[in-house]
N, C-alpha and C positions, 0 to 999 in steps of 0.2 A: 631293609624288608626281612620279617619275618618268613624264615623256611624251615619243614622238613627234609630232612635229606635219608631217602632210604640205604642203608647199604648191605643189598642181599646177595653177600657173599657166601652167605649158604640157606638162600631160599627165603621163603615167604608161605606162613597158612596161618589164617584166620585169628587162630590162638597165640601163637606167636606174636602179631600185629598188638594185639589186645595188653598182650604183657610187655613188649614193647614198650606203647603207651602209658601202661602204669611208670613203667620202670623212668618215662620222663621226666612225672609227675602229677599224670592225672589222678585225682582220688578215687579210690574205687569205691566211695559213698558216691559217688555223683557218678558213676558209671551203673554201677549196681541200681539207685535209686531211678535212675535212667530208666534202664533196664524195665524194672518192675512197673511200669508206664505199660507198657507193651501188653498187660494183665493176660500174659503167658503163664501159663501152669506148668509145675513138671520139670524145673530148670533150676541149679544154683551154682554160682562161680567156686571154683578152687582158687588159690587168689594165695603162693607159696612163694619162696626166693631160693634159687638152685642154682649148679654149679657146671659150666662145661668147658674145658682145657682151663679151670682154676678163673673164670672168667663169672661172676654172679651176677645174676639178673632176675624177672620175675617170669613163673610160670604160670600161666593161665589153663584152667582146665572147666571144660563145660561141661558138667554133671547130670545128665538126665535120667530121669525116676524111674527106676525098674530096669535100667541097662548097665552091668557091670563094664569098668574100663575096657576089657577087652573087649566089646561088642563096638564098644564106640570107637575104636581104634581102629575096629576093620570098618566099621561104617563109615570113616572118614575115608580106607580106602575104596569103598564101595556104595557110591549112596544112592544104589538104587537095590541094595536089598530087601527083602520082602516080609516086614515089619509089620505095624497094623495098619497101616492109614497113607497116606500121603496127602500134599495139598498143589493143588497149580497156583500159579503164580498173583491172580486176582485173591485167591482167599489170603497169601501171604500181604497180598496191597491191604487188604482190611485189617488185618492186624498192626499194620505199621501203624496206615493213613487214620484208621478209629483210635488209635493212641493219644495221647495229651502231650506227648514230646516237639520239641521247638519243629516250626516247619522247615527249617534245615537241615535237621534228621533226618526227617521221614524223607524227604527230597531226595539224597542222597543215600539214603538207604534203598529207598527203591531205584537209583540208579544204578546199583552195585549190583539188586537183584537180576533188573530186568538186563545186565549185561551176559549174565551167567544164563540167564531162559534162551537170551539170543544168539548166544554161542550153541548151547544144547538143540536149539531146533534149528540153526545149520550144519550141524553133525548129523542131525537124526532125520534132515530133511524132511519136519513138520512145523506146526504154524505155533508161533512162541505160547498162546493160549494152551495149548496139548502137554507141555513140558510138564512132567512131575518132582515134586519134594517130595523122594519121601519121608515121613514122618519124624524119625528119629534124625535125618542128617536136613529135614527143615527146622526144627527146633534148634540143632547147633548152628548151624547157619545165619537164623534169625539173631541168636544171639552174637558171636561173632561181627555179623556186619552193620547191625545195627548200632553194637558194641564200639565198632570204626566210628563209626557217622558220629555218636555223641563224645570219644575223644575228639574228633578232626574240628567240633563245633566249638569244644572246650577252652583246644589249642590255639586258635584261631589264628592260623598261620595263612600267609598268601601265597605261597605255591608250594609245592610240593615234586619235590625232585627223587629220581633215582636212580641209580648203578648201575653197569650191568647184572644180570639178574639170574642167580645160580640154577635148574630144572631142574639137578641131577642124575641120574641115571640109571638102568634096571626095566623094571616091569612093574607095571601097579593093575592091582585087579578090579576090573570094571563090569559093570551087570551081563557084555558079551563074552568075557574074560580076558584073557592077561592081553596088556596093550604095554607096548614100549613107552616110557619118560620120556615128557612131558606126557598126561593126562592130554585128550582130543579137546575137552573143552580149556583147557590151559593155553596148550600151541594156539590155538584161535584168537582167547583173551588177550595175552602177549603179542601178537600178533603188532611190529614195528618198534619195539623193545628192544635194546640189544642184550642177548641173554649170550649165556655159554654152557654144556654139559658134561659131566664126569668128575665133578668135586666131590660128590657123594654118592653113595650107591642105593638111594633111596630118594622116591618123590621129594622135590626137597621143595618143588614152588605147587603147591595144591591150587585147582579153580577159583575157590576164595580171593586167597591169596593177589591171585593172577587180579584176581574183575576188582578188589581193593586199588591193587595199583592204574588198573585200565581206566576206573574213576576219578582218582584224583591226580594221577602223576605223570611226569614226562622225563625221556632221558635228561640225566645233568647235562646242561651245556658243558662245551670241554676249559673256556675260560672262565667258568662261573668261580669266584673266589667267596668266600665265607669264614664268619669267625662262630666257633662251636660256644654255643653256650651250656647244654645240657644232652647230657648222651644215655641212650635207655638203650638196654638189654632183653630179647623177649626169648626165652628158653625154650625148643622142643622140644619135644617131647622125647627123640630119639637121641642117641650117647655116640654119636659118627666119630672112630679113633683116629682121620684124616683130619677132619679141622672140627670147630666148633659148630654143632647146630644152635647158630644163635642168628637172630636175627637183631641187626643196631640200626638204630634209628636217632640221626643228630638233630634237634632243635638248634636253628642257626640264624645270624642275621648277615645278612649281604652289608656293604658298605654302600654310604650314598653314592659316592662318585663309581661306584662298577655298573657296570651297565644292566639294566634289569629285562635286556629282552632275551627273546631264544629263538634259536632256527626254528622256523616251520616255512610249508610248503606249499606252492600257487603250483595248482592246474588245470590247465586249461585247452580248449581244443575248437577250431574253426568250424561249424557247421550252414552251409548254404542250400541243405534241401530238407530243411526241418520246419514241419508246421507250429509258427509262431504262439501257439495255445498250447503248448506242451511245454512252454517257458515256466511258467507258475507251477507247475507238478514235480519237473527235475529240481525246480529250486528249495521246491517244499521237501522233498526226498532228501537233496547235500546237507539243509540243517537238521533233517533228524535225523543223520548218520553224524552228526557234530560239526562240520564246517563254519568255520568263523565267517566267511562270508562267503557269498554269492555274487557275482553282476552278467551284466548281459550287455558287450558293447556294440557295437553296429560296425562293420568293416565293409569294404569290398572286394572282394577277390578276384581273380583272375577273370578275364575276357567281362570285367563292370557286373559280374554276378554282386547283389547287394544280399551281405552274409551275416549272420554275430557272431562274438568271440563269446565263450560263456568260461567263467574267471571264477576258480573256487579254493580259498584259502583252509587252509586244513595242518594238520597233526601228523606227523611222522605216521603212527599208527591207524589213523584214517585214510591213508591212501589207497590204501585195495580195496574198502567200500568206495570210497569216490572214484576210482578206476571201474567198479562193477555199474555205477549206475550211468555214469555219464557214458560206457559203452554199450549199453543194454537198454538206457529208457533216452538219449539221444542219439541223430543218425551219423555221428562222428566215427571217421574209420582212422584217428590217429590221435596220438595226446601230447601234449608236453608239459610236463615236471620236473619243477626244480624252488632250490633251495633259498630261502630270504630269511633276515633278519627283523625280528616282528618284535615290536618295541609298543606297550601299552600300559595303561595309569592302571593302578591298583582303584578297584572301584567295589563301592557298599550300599546296599540298600538300604534306603530306612524310611518308614511311616510317621508322615505329619499329619496335626489336624485342619484341615481346611473348612470354610465356609461350604465349602462341600461335601466335608467329612474327610474319612483318612484318603490321602493321597501317598503315594510313594514316589520317595526323592532318589535318584543315582547320585550318588558323591563320587567323585573321582580326585584321585590323589598324586601326587608327585615328590617321589621323594619322605613322604609319613604328609604332605603340605594340601592342604584342601585347596583345589586351583577348580574345580566348576561342580554346578547345583543343576540338573534336570529333573521336570517330573516325568514318569514314566507314558509314554504314549498311550498305551492302552486305556489306562484307566482317565485319562484325560477325554480320552473319545467315549467311554461311558458315562464320564460326567456329563459330557455336549447334548450326547443322546437323551442324557433324563431331562436336563435340564431348559436342552433348544439353545443356552448359549453357545455361538461359533468357539470351537474347539480352538482357535488360534487366541481366541480371552482368556480361555479356560487355563490354558496352555501360561500366558503370561504372569496371568494371576499368581498362578502357584509358584512360578520362578520369582518371581518379585518375592513373593512370601519366606518361600526359601532360600535366597537372598542375603533375607533380613534377618531369619532363622541361624544362619550358618558364619554370619558376620563376615560375607565373601565378595568383592567387587567385580565384576565383569574383565 
């Protein structure tokens, strides 16, 4: 299994991540040509080689037209400086989704931006739609975040893991004055990940860096064994005497006989006094919060009362959101949360041509071997509605076509 492993011994920022990706071997031409598809004016990338504590890596600086390096560094520390304008999330979405970038890139870019907006909304008690990305910070963040998505798409890894994350120490200047490191948005985004502080005397992990990890990574399993293929170093702007200000990222592979699962969590509760009509809404909210699966099981509780158990599979960093939804939306007064080992097949999605038009096929792999193919139900339902052909017949026909296309037997 091809993996990325983030060694965040000195934190992570958006530009350090881009530096590490280029140092791993992603072409700068690929990155820049992809970013140019945004049709966003007034920026350029300065890509140089630099050293920290004798370790050579790649430094990436986003240069914003008309803004000095000192102003941009200040902007990194205070995303709400009063420059010429600002953008809301829906305006950034128009820039990203209106580009000619692949759907995988635009989808991941928006996931990262949405995580930041949701964190800021939770901190400030505002709707996500009211959160503002001020002009300079918005351009810089768009380049960092979309650039990260372009690099991930280019590397085509199956899993992303992260070490304990250094947050730094000291104070960071924000809109409302000085606040302790980590910044509130960073603390919200990094919830559920193992961290440590005090390794450096500045903000080591920024909100952009935290959001990238929250969107793609999970804590590294203690038993994970891997073979390093390439190492990339992203050089940070500061030069810290205590430890090198570097983000180290490994491109690696796990052996076929190594367990590909990871530790996940089940949260569940019993309810015997809830209107069943709430179930669909609760499950929808849980899925929106990132739950891997949600199900309801009929049970009989004490005194013969009919009830149901709500069960949720989630990752460790999602437990807080799941807990809030179950306590606020259901009638439960208690939860059970326990870890388990989750094993999943690697999955890929691909379009194939059928007599109904394009259909999306989900391919599942075990140890690199294709073991099953299945058409996506939503598209099959759409075809059935358009043609009047029973959905089960549509699924059977597309499945047979896919089995033949990929030369796989049941």
